[in-house]
KOLNU-46431 format. One record per residue: x, y, z of N, C-alpha, C, O, CB in turn; residue in three letters; chain; residue number from 0. Coordinates in nm, 2 decimals. Each point is the difference from the previous one (the first is absolute). Glycine has a CB too. Layout:
MIRO    n_u    n_v    n_w   ca_u   ca_v   ca_w    c_u    c_v    c_w    o_u    o_v    o_w   cb_u   cb_v   cb_w res chain   n
MIRO      X      Y      Z      X      Y      Z      X      Y      Z      X      Y      Z      X      Y      Z ALA     A NUM
...
END
This chain:
MIRO    n_u    n_v    n_w   ca_u   ca_v   ca_w    c_u    c_v    c_w    o_u    o_v    o_w   cb_u   cb_v   cb_w res chain   n
MIRO   0.08  -0.11   0.00  -0.08   0.11  -0.01   0.09   0.13   0.01   0.10   0.00   0.07  -0.30  -0.13   0.02 MET     A   0
MIRO   0.17   0.21  -0.17   0.06   0.14   0.00  -0.01   0.08   0.13  -0.11   0.00   0.06   0.07   0.01  -0.30 PRO     A   1
MIRO   0.15   0.05   0.28   0.01   0.09   0.12  -0.10   0.12  -0.03  -0.05   0.02  -0.11   0.29  -0.09   0.16 ALA     A   2
MIRO  -0.26   0.15   0.05  -0.09   0.12  -0.01   0.05   0.09  -0.11   0.12   0.03   0.01  -0.18  -0.05   0.22 LEU     A   3
MIRO  -0.02   0.07  -0.33   0.04   0.07  -0.09   0.11  -0.04  -0.10   0.08   0.08  -0.06  -0.16   0.07   0.21 ASN     A   4
MIRO   0.08  -0.28  -0.17   0.09  -0.07  -0.10  -0.08  -0.10  -0.09  -0.11  -0.03   0.03   0.31   0.06   0.14 GLU     A   5
MIRO  -0.13  -0.06  -0.27  -0.06  -0.09  -0.10   0.09  -0.13   0.00   0.11   0.00   0.06  -0.20   0.20  -0.22 ALA     A   6
MIRO   0.05  -0.31   0.11   0.07  -0.12  -0.01  -0.05  -0.09  -0.11  -0.12   0.00  -0.03   0.17   0.01   0.27 LYS     A   7
MIRO   0.04  -0.08  -0.31  -0.04  -0.10  -0.10  -0.04  -0.13   0.08   0.07  -0.05   0.08   0.09   0.15  -0.26 GLU     A   8
MIRO  -0.28  -0.15   0.14  -0.07  -0.11   0.07  -0.04  -0.11  -0.11  -0.09   0.03  -0.08  -0.01   0.14   0.28 ILE     A   9
MIRO   0.16  -0.29  -0.20  -0.05  -0.09  -0.09  -0.14  -0.05   0.02  -0.04  -0.02   0.12   0.26  -0.05  -0.14 PRO     A  10
MIRO  -0.30   0.05  -0.08  -0.14  -0.03   0.01  -0.04  -0.09  -0.12  -0.02   0.05  -0.11  -0.03   0.17   0.23 CYS     A  11
MIRO   0.05  -0.35  -0.09  -0.03  -0.08  -0.11   0.12   0.00  -0.10   0.11  -0.01   0.04  -0.35   0.04  -0.02 GLY     A  12
MIRO   0.20  -0.01  -0.15   0.11   0.00  -0.10   0.05   0.14  -0.04   0.06   0.02  -0.10  -0.16  -0.23   0.01 ASP     A  13
MIRO   0.07   0.31   0.18   0.04   0.14  -0.02   0.06   0.07   0.13  -0.02  -0.05   0.11  -0.16   0.05  -0.29 LYS     A  14
MIRO   0.23   0.10   0.16   0.05   0.07   0.12  -0.08   0.14   0.00  -0.03   0.07  -0.10   0.26  -0.18   0.08 THR     A  15
MIRO  -0.27   0.13   0.15  -0.09   0.12   0.02   0.08   0.10   0.08   0.09  -0.03   0.07  -0.30  -0.11  -0.07 MET     A  16
MIRO   0.18   0.28  -0.02   0.04   0.10   0.08  -0.10   0.01   0.12  -0.12   0.03  -0.02   0.22   0.09  -0.18 CYS     A  17
MIRO  -0.05  -0.14   0.32  -0.09   0.04   0.11   0.06   0.12   0.07   0.12   0.00   0.03  -0.20  -0.24   0.00 VAL     A  18
MIRO   0.00   0.34   0.01   0.05   0.11   0.06  -0.09   0.03   0.13  -0.12  -0.03   0.01   0.20   0.12  -0.23 ALA     A  19
MIRO   0.00  -0.04   0.32  -0.06   0.03   0.13  -0.01   0.15   0.01   0.11   0.07   0.01  -0.01  -0.29   0.09 ASN     A  20
MIRO  -0.22   0.28  -0.10   0.00   0.15   0.00  -0.07   0.03   0.14  -0.12  -0.01   0.01   0.11   0.05  -0.28 LEU     A  21
MIRO   0.08   0.00   0.37  -0.04   0.03   0.13  -0.08  -0.11   0.07  -0.09   0.02   0.09   0.08   0.22  -0.18 GLY     A  22
MIRO   0.04  -0.36   0.06  -0.05  -0.11   0.06  -0.12  -0.07  -0.08  -0.06  -0.10   0.04   0.14   0.20   0.18 GLY     A  23
MIRO  -0.10  -0.03  -0.34  -0.10  -0.06  -0.09   0.07  -0.07  -0.11   0.10   0.05  -0.05  -0.26   0.13   0.10 GLN     A  24
MIRO   0.12  -0.30  -0.09   0.08  -0.07  -0.11  -0.08   0.01  -0.14  -0.12  -0.01   0.00   0.23  -0.17   0.18 PHE     A  25
MIRO  -0.02   0.19  -0.28  -0.05   0.00  -0.14   0.08  -0.10  -0.08   0.11  -0.03   0.02  -0.18   0.26   0.01 PHE     A  26
MIRO   0.01  -0.29  -0.14   0.06  -0.09  -0.09  -0.03   0.05  -0.13  -0.11   0.05  -0.03   0.10  -0.25   0.17 ALA     A  27
MIRO   0.12   0.20  -0.23   0.01   0.04  -0.14   0.07  -0.09  -0.08   0.08  -0.08   0.05  -0.09   0.29   0.01 LEU     A  28
MIRO  -0.01  -0.21  -0.20   0.10  -0.07  -0.08   0.13   0.06   0.03   0.01   0.12   0.05  -0.16  -0.16  -0.23 ASP     A  29
MIRO   0.26  -0.04   0.17   0.14   0.04   0.04   0.06   0.07  -0.12   0.11   0.07   0.03  -0.09  -0.26   0.13 ASN     A  30
MIRO  -0.06   0.18  -0.27   0.07   0.06  -0.12  -0.04   0.13  -0.05  -0.12   0.01  -0.04   0.15  -0.23  -0.03 THR     A  31
MIRO   0.05   0.32   0.07  -0.02   0.14  -0.04  -0.03  -0.02  -0.16   0.06  -0.08  -0.07   0.10   0.20   0.26 CYS     A  32
MIRO  -0.27  -0.05  -0.22  -0.03   0.00  -0.15   0.09   0.08  -0.08   0.00  -0.01  -0.12  -0.24  -0.02   0.17 ILE     A  33
MIRO   0.33   0.11   0.00   0.10   0.09  -0.07   0.10  -0.10  -0.07   0.00  -0.02  -0.12  -0.03   0.22   0.29 HIS     A  34
MIRO   0.12  -0.25  -0.09   0.11  -0.09  -0.04   0.01  -0.13   0.08   0.11  -0.06  -0.01   0.00   0.26  -0.08 GLN     A  35
MIRO  -0.21  -0.23   0.16   0.01  -0.14   0.07   0.08   0.01   0.14   0.04  -0.11   0.05  -0.05   0.00  -0.29 GLY     A  36
MIRO   0.02   0.22   0.30   0.06   0.01   0.12  -0.08  -0.08   0.11  -0.12  -0.01  -0.01   0.22   0.24  -0.06 GLY     A  37
MIRO  -0.03  -0.28   0.18  -0.06  -0.07   0.11  -0.06   0.10   0.10   0.08   0.07   0.07   0.10  -0.27  -0.10 PRO     A  38
MIRO  -0.30   0.21   0.04  -0.08   0.11   0.08   0.04  -0.05   0.15   0.03   0.08   0.09  -0.25  -0.03  -0.26 LEU     A  39
MIRO   0.22  -0.18   0.19   0.02  -0.04   0.14   0.13   0.04   0.06   0.02   0.00   0.13  -0.16  -0.19  -0.19 GLY     A  40
MIRO   0.24   0.24  -0.03   0.13   0.05   0.05  -0.01   0.16   0.00   0.10   0.06   0.03   0.02  -0.27  -0.12 GLU     A  41
MIRO  -0.25   0.27   0.07  -0.01   0.14  -0.01  -0.02   0.05   0.15   0.01  -0.07   0.10  -0.10   0.06  -0.34 GLY     A  42
MIRO   0.07   0.15   0.23  -0.03   0.07   0.13  -0.15   0.05   0.01  -0.06   0.05  -0.09   0.31   0.03   0.09 VAL     A  43
MIRO  -0.30  -0.11   0.11  -0.14   0.04   0.04   0.00   0.16   0.04   0.07   0.04   0.09  -0.13  -0.28   0.01 VAL     A  44
MIRO  -0.01   0.31  -0.17   0.00   0.15   0.02  -0.12   0.06  -0.04  -0.05  -0.02  -0.11   0.28   0.03   0.07 GLU     A  45
MIRO  -0.29   0.07   0.13  -0.12   0.08  -0.01  -0.12  -0.09  -0.07  -0.07   0.04  -0.09   0.22   0.18   0.07 LYS     A  46
MIRO  -0.17  -0.35   0.08  -0.12  -0.08  -0.06   0.04  -0.08  -0.13  -0.08  -0.07  -0.06  -0.08   0.24   0.16 GLY     A  47
MIRO   0.29  -0.15  -0.14   0.04  -0.07  -0.13   0.12  -0.09   0.02   0.07   0.01   0.10  -0.16   0.20  -0.23 LYS     A  48
MIRO   0.10  -0.29   0.04   0.13  -0.08  -0.02   0.07   0.05  -0.11  -0.05   0.01  -0.11  -0.05  -0.21   0.21 ILE     A  49
MIRO   0.22   0.23  -0.08   0.10   0.07  -0.09   0.10  -0.10  -0.06   0.08  -0.06   0.07  -0.11   0.27   0.07 VAL     A  50
MIRO   0.02  -0.23  -0.27   0.09  -0.10  -0.06   0.15   0.03   0.02   0.03   0.12  -0.02  -0.20  -0.16  -0.14 CYS     A  51
MIRO   0.25  -0.05   0.20   0.14   0.03   0.03   0.09   0.03  -0.14   0.11   0.05   0.01  -0.14  -0.20   0.21 PRO     A  52
MIRO  -0.03   0.13  -0.33   0.08   0.01  -0.12  -0.01   0.14  -0.05   0.10   0.07  -0.03  -0.13  -0.31  -0.02 TRP     A  53
MIRO  -0.09   0.29   0.03  -0.02   0.14  -0.07  -0.10   0.08   0.07  -0.03   0.11  -0.05   0.08  -0.21  -0.17 HIS     A  54
MIRO  -0.09   0.07   0.34  -0.10   0.09   0.09  -0.13   0.00  -0.04  -0.08   0.08   0.05   0.25   0.07  -0.02 GLY     A  55
MIRO  -0.22  -0.23  -0.12  -0.16   0.00  -0.03  -0.06  -0.04   0.13   0.03  -0.09   0.07  -0.01   0.02  -0.32 TRP     A  56
MIRO  -0.13   0.15   0.29  -0.07  -0.03   0.13  -0.14  -0.04  -0.02  -0.07   0.07  -0.07   0.22   0.09   0.17 ALA     A  57
MIRO  -0.18  -0.27  -0.04  -0.15  -0.06  -0.01  -0.07   0.02   0.12   0.06   0.00   0.11   0.01  -0.18  -0.25 TYR     A  58
MIRO  -0.19   0.21   0.14  -0.09   0.02   0.12  -0.01  -0.14   0.06  -0.03  -0.10  -0.07  -0.10   0.30  -0.03 ASP     A  59
MIRO   0.14  -0.21   0.23   0.00  -0.15   0.06  -0.14  -0.05   0.00  -0.02  -0.12  -0.01   0.23   0.17   0.17 LEU     A  60
MIRO  -0.33   0.04  -0.15  -0.12  -0.05   0.00  -0.05  -0.05  -0.13  -0.06  -0.10  -0.02   0.03   0.24   0.20 LYS     A  61
MIRO   0.06  -0.06  -0.28  -0.06  -0.02  -0.14   0.10  -0.05  -0.11  -0.05  -0.05  -0.10  -0.10   0.23   0.17 THR     A  62
MIRO   0.27  -0.18  -0.04   0.12  -0.03  -0.10   0.01   0.10  -0.11   0.09  -0.02  -0.09  -0.12  -0.21   0.13 GLY     A  63
MIRO  -0.05   0.34  -0.04   0.01   0.10  -0.10   0.12   0.09   0.00   0.05   0.03   0.11  -0.29  -0.04  -0.11 GLU     A  64
MIRO   0.29   0.06  -0.11   0.12   0.10   0.00  -0.06   0.13   0.05   0.06   0.06   0.08   0.06  -0.18  -0.29 LEU     A  65
MIRO  -0.24   0.15   0.15  -0.07   0.13   0.04  -0.14  -0.04  -0.01  -0.04  -0.10  -0.07   0.21   0.27  -0.01 ALA     A  66
MIRO  -0.26  -0.10   0.15  -0.14  -0.02  -0.03  -0.05  -0.01  -0.14   0.00   0.09  -0.08  -0.02   0.01   0.28 PRO     A  67
MIRO  -0.03  -0.23  -0.22  -0.05  -0.03  -0.13   0.11  -0.05  -0.10  -0.03  -0.03  -0.11  -0.14   0.21   0.15 GLY     A  68
MIRO   0.29  -0.18   0.00   0.11  -0.04  -0.08   0.05  -0.15   0.04   0.08  -0.01   0.10  -0.01   0.27  -0.13 ARG     A  69
MIRO  -0.11  -0.36  -0.03   0.03  -0.13   0.04   0.15  -0.03   0.02   0.09   0.05  -0.07  -0.29  -0.11  -0.06 PRO     A  70
MIRO   0.23  -0.03   0.23   0.14  -0.04   0.03   0.01  -0.15   0.03   0.00  -0.07  -0.09   0.03   0.30   0.19 GLY     A  71
MIRO  -0.02  -0.26   0.02   0.01  -0.16   0.03  -0.12  -0.03   0.07  -0.07   0.08   0.06   0.32  -0.08  -0.04 VAL     A  72
MIRO  -0.28  -0.14  -0.02  -0.13  -0.05   0.06   0.02  -0.02   0.15   0.10  -0.06   0.04  -0.16  -0.06  -0.26 LYS     A  73
MIRO  -0.04   0.17   0.29   0.01  -0.01   0.16  -0.08  -0.13   0.03  -0.08  -0.05  -0.09   0.08   0.31   0.15 PRO     A  74
MIRO   0.03  -0.33   0.05  -0.07  -0.11   0.03  -0.04   0.00   0.15   0.07   0.05   0.09   0.06  -0.17  -0.26 TYR     A  75
MIRO  -0.26   0.06   0.20  -0.05   0.02   0.13   0.09  -0.10   0.09   0.03  -0.11  -0.04  -0.28   0.17  -0.04 PRO     A  76
MIRO   0.28  -0.02   0.20   0.07  -0.08   0.09  -0.05   0.02   0.14  -0.06   0.10   0.03   0.26  -0.10  -0.18 LEU     A  77
MIRO  -0.17  -0.11   0.24  -0.02   0.01   0.14   0.12  -0.06   0.08   0.07  -0.08  -0.06  -0.32   0.07   0.02 LYS     A  78
MIRO   0.26   0.04   0.16   0.10  -0.05   0.08  -0.06  -0.08   0.10  -0.08   0.04   0.08   0.22   0.15  -0.12 VAL     A  79
MIRO  -0.10  -0.32   0.05  -0.06  -0.10   0.11   0.12  -0.07   0.07   0.08  -0.07  -0.07  -0.31   0.03  -0.06 GLU     A  80
MIRO   0.24   0.06   0.26   0.09  -0.07   0.08   0.15   0.03  -0.05   0.09  -0.09   0.00  -0.29  -0.09   0.06 ASN     A  81
MIRO   0.21   0.30  -0.11   0.13   0.04  -0.05   0.03  -0.04  -0.15   0.11   0.05  -0.05  -0.03  -0.07   0.28 GLY     A  82
MIRO  -0.16  -0.05  -0.29   0.01  -0.04  -0.14  -0.07   0.09  -0.10  -0.11   0.04   0.03   0.13  -0.27   0.04 ASP     A  83
MIRO   0.04   0.28  -0.18  -0.07   0.07  -0.10  -0.07  -0.08  -0.09   0.06  -0.09  -0.06   0.10   0.26   0.09 VAL     A  84
MIRO  -0.29  -0.15  -0.05  -0.07  -0.08  -0.09  -0.06   0.10  -0.10  -0.08   0.09   0.02   0.03  -0.28   0.15 LEU     A  85
MIRO   0.10   0.15  -0.30  -0.03   0.09  -0.12  -0.10  -0.07  -0.08   0.02  -0.12  -0.03   0.20   0.22   0.03 ILE     A  86
MIRO  -0.33  -0.04  -0.05  -0.09  -0.05  -0.07   0.02   0.03  -0.16  -0.02   0.11  -0.04  -0.13  -0.10   0.24 GLU     A  87
MIRO   0.20  -0.11  -0.26   0.05   0.02  -0.14  -0.11  -0.06  -0.12   0.02   0.01  -0.12   0.24  -0.03   0.22 THR     A  88
END
């Protein structure tokens, strides 16, 4: 599980997800930046967004959008049970 205000790459079935912790609330997104394929789980959580470590593209943690109405990466519902992150894919 990612620490407070951090992101982490988490294996989920046959893919790797970006799981971010924003103020104690967890979010799951596709891990691959649509710009040039950067690993979002290695990025920085900043102002409600995950920032790609390669070129700084920033995605809203709730919607996955680059900007309102501008598609980005797919978000996934998740819940935390007994310390385990359960992602609905």
